[in-house]
N, C-alpha and C positions, 0 to 999 in steps of 0.2 A: 713676117709679123706674126709670134704665132699667140693664138689668144688660146685662152683657160674658159670653154662654154659653160654652161652650168645649162643643164634644164630646169626652170622654174615650172610654175602650175602656173598657167596664164592670169589667171584668175585674182591668186591674190599676189599679181606684178601690178592688176590694170586698177582691181580698187587696194592698195596696199594698208596693211591692216597698222602701223607703224606710225608713234608719231615722231615728230623730231630730235624731242630733247629727253633726261628726263624730270619727273617733276613729283612732287610730291602727289598722294590721291590718287584714284584711279582713272585710267584713261578708256574714252568713250572717243569713236571713229565712226563716224557717220560720213554714209557716202551715193547721196543722192538717185533715181536712176530714175528715168518716164513713165514705170509698177510699179517701182518698190523702192527698195534700201537693201545694202550690207552694212553692217553694221562691228567693228569690234571690239568688246572690253575686254577689259583686264583689272584686275586688283594696284595695280602699279602702270608709269606705264615702260613701255615696247616700243623698243628706236629701229629707226632702220641698218645700226651701226648692230644691232642684236643680228638683224635681219641679216646681216656679209656671213654675221660664225651661220649661221644656218646653212646658205648658202656652198659655201666652200665644206665645209659638211657633206652637203648633197654632191657638192663639186669630188670631193674624195672617196663616197663608194658608188659617186656613177663608173673613176676613172680603174678603179680598184673590182672590183664587186663584192663589196663587203653589205652585200644584203643580204635578208634570206624573212622568208614567212613565219611566224610563232606565234602557237596560244597561249594562253595566256587564264590563268581562273577569273581576274578582272574584264578582261577588251576581248576576248575572241581571238582574232584571228589577227593578228597586225602586225607593221614589218619587220623588224628590227636592223637599223645600219647600224653602223661600226667602222669604224675613223681611229685614229693615232691624232693626236692629242700637235705634234708636229708638223702635217699636213691641214691644220689650220691657221697651224701660228704664224706656215711661210703665205698663203694667198689672204690675211688679212693683216699681217705684219705687226697683229698685234702677239708681245713675246708671259703674258702676265697669263698664265692658262687659268686661272682660277673665275679670271674677271669672262674668259671665253664658255667658260663651263657656266658660269650663273646666266651670262649672255639665252643662251640655249636657254638651262631652265626659267629664265623669265617664262619667255616666250611656249611655257608650256599651259602661265597663265592667260594665255589672249580664247577664246569663246568669239566666234563667225559668223554670226546670226542672218539668214536670208530672207526676206520677205521682199513676197512677190505678190503679193491682195490675197488672196487663199493659200497660195504653199507658201510655206513657213519649216523652213530646218536650219539647224543649226553644228557647230561641226566643230573639232578644236585639232591645232595646223599638228603636233605633239605631243603626247599623252607624258613619256616619263624622259629623263634623263641623267646617267651612273657617268660618274665620270674617277677611273682607275689610277690616283694619285704615281704611283709605282709603273706603272707601264703604258701611262701617254694615255691609254685606247677613256676614249669615248662612247657608251650606248647609247641609244635614240628611239627607243619607241613611237615608229608611227601608224597614225590610219590608214588602215589600209588602203581604206578609197584614197585619202590624202595620197599616198604613196605613189598609184596609179595615178594618179590625178598629177602627178609630177613629173612618173614618166606616158603620160596620152595626150592627158593633152596639154604638153608642155611649149611649154617657149624658151632661144635660148637667150642669157646673157655671158656678160663675157665676166668674170670673176676678179679678176684684179681693177679691169675697168672701175667695178664697178666700187672697189673699196679704197682704191682716191679720190672716192666726190664730196662732196657735201649730201647729212642729214637729205634736205633739201633736194639734190639731185637723182640724188640715190628711186629716192621714192617716180619723179619727172619721169627718169633716163629707166623704168619697170614699168610704166603708163604706157611709155612710148615700144617700147618696142610690140605690145600688145594689138597696135595700130594701124593698121597697112595709111591708114587716113596723113597728108598733110597740111591740112586746115584745122585747125579747134578755138574754140571757146576760151577766153584770156581766164573767165572765171571758172570751168572744167575744170584745167591744168593746175591753177590755182588749187580746190577742194581734190585733184586725183595727186597731187603733190604736197597735200595734208599743211599748207605753209595755212597758218589758224592765227596769224593779224591781224590787232583788229580794226587797222588804219588802211582804208583800199588803197593808199601809195607803196606800203610796206609787203603787204602785198605782189603788187604786180613791180619792186625792186629785185624782191624775194625771189622771183620768177624770173626773169631777166635773170639774173645773176645766174641761179638752178641753169641757165641754155644757156649762160654763158659758159662756163664749167666745164656742159656736156660738147659738143662743138670743140675746147681746148683738148678734151680729152677723146678727138676721132669716133665719138659717137655718135653727129651729126657734121652733115657738112653747116650749116649753114641753118640762120631762123630770122624771122623778121613779123614785126608789133605793128598792126592798123592800126582803123575805124574804121566801121560798115555799118549801121544805118543806126550809130552811136553806141556801138557792142562791139570793143578790146578782141581782135584772133588773133593768134597768134600763127604765122606759116613753116611749115619747117623740114625744110630740105634736108635725106636718112640718103644714104650709101645703099 
């Protein structure tokens, strides 16, 4: 069976800056690290459904080699990615051109801040999105460093499988794709999958459902949830 693998910057997969649902108000997603944290913030919620539109665009650009480095007055050197809306449609099973455009445009609002003690920095995933409704052409201006990371510090995910998953399973797929390990603390997977329910039982149910989806789509072979020293852990059997 042919796969449609797209290279995605591993840090975006490992610490997904995407919400599970669209809500009113600002979005603020935190991932705690041993010596710091990563925070994604935006004026509105950006979901993993929006992310799949970005990954589909990256797949089309990667496949057709439709990118170039350009200079602008505002951003200096950046990467310009070009794709046709039809390519994104086919990969994501979405026939609403304006929804695809708006999904990409929402991602321009995400600011990712890295805080590792004294080392602090911030970045955007993309700067600007332009869409020509007459030709179906989409142009995305991406920070050059981010584009290089998509190419150099990347891991592959199957965009067709990704598109079929629920929001929770999408984030979980990305996280598991970045890790070679097979044993994980349940609370860590809950955080990385951006499950934000208040009651613990809901978190556990949502995680189990997402893992079952990954198994159904042949992304993982199997999983088992157990308890050790009073803490719940998840063992994942991978392909």
